[in-house]
N, C-alpha and C positions, 0 to 999 in steps of 0.2 A: 581623512578617515571616512569610510563608507558608513552611512547611516542605516540602521536597521529598518526594514520596511514595516509599515503598520498594516495589520490585517483586519478584515471584517471578521467579527467574532463567529458568526454563524457559518460563513464559508470556510473559515479555518478549521472549525470544529468538524464540519462535514468532511473535509479533506483528510483530517487526521483519523476519523472513525473509519473511513473507507480504506485508508492505507493499513490501519490496524487489522481490519477484518480480512483484507486480501493477503496480508502477511501471514496470518494464522492459517489461511487456506493453503498458501504456498508451503508452509511447514508441514501441514497435515498431508499434502500430496507426497512429500519426501518421506514422511513417516509411514504411509501406506506402502510405498515401494520398499522401504527397509523391512517391513514386516513380512512382505511376500518373499523377499530374498532370504530372510532369516529362517522362515519356516519351510522353504523349499527343500527338497531331498528327503531322505528318511521315509516316513510314512506318508508324506504328501505326494499327491499325483503329479506335482510340478517338479520337473527335473531341476537340479541346482543351477545349471547354466541358464535355463529359462527364467528362473527366479532372479538371477543377477541381471539378465537382460531387461526384465520388467522393472527392476530397481533403477537401471540406467535410464529407461524411458520415463519413469515417474520423476526421477531426479532432474532430468532435462526439462521436463514440463514444469517442475517446481522452480527451477532457475529462470526459465523464460517468463513465468508468471511473476516471479520476484522482480525481474528487470522491468517488466510492464508496470508493476505496482510502483516502483521507484519513479519511473518517468511520469506516470500519471499523477503521482503525488506532487512532484515538482511543478507540473503544469497547473495542478489545482491550487498550489500555494501561490503561484504567479497570478492566477485568477482571483485569489482571495485578497490580494493586496488592495488597500483602500485607494480608490482613484482620486485624482485631483478634484473632480467635480463633487465627489462625496465629502471631501475635506472642506470645500467651499460651502457646501450646503450645511455642514455641521457648524462651521464658524458663524454663518448667518443665523442659524437657530440659536446659538448661544448669545449672539448680540441682541436678538430680539427678546430673549428671556430677561436680559439685564434691564433694570429700571432706568 
């Protein structure tokens, strides 16, 4: 059975916060595109076909940014794993503190 990796708390927290903010940004890009498509036509100077084209453009950008976010998060998590040197240093510190 594969053992769960241990993470450095600060690096793990930073990776999670970055991923969360980028995900919100990706969703906001899709929302902006949807709003343009929804309000196009009628009294709007934007033609309906152009509104849907803008939505497709923003949706594509949102998807690409989401994929980038996911890949970057995975790389950050791998970087946040505790390294063997850090584990050794932590064990030595604990042994020094014991009387």
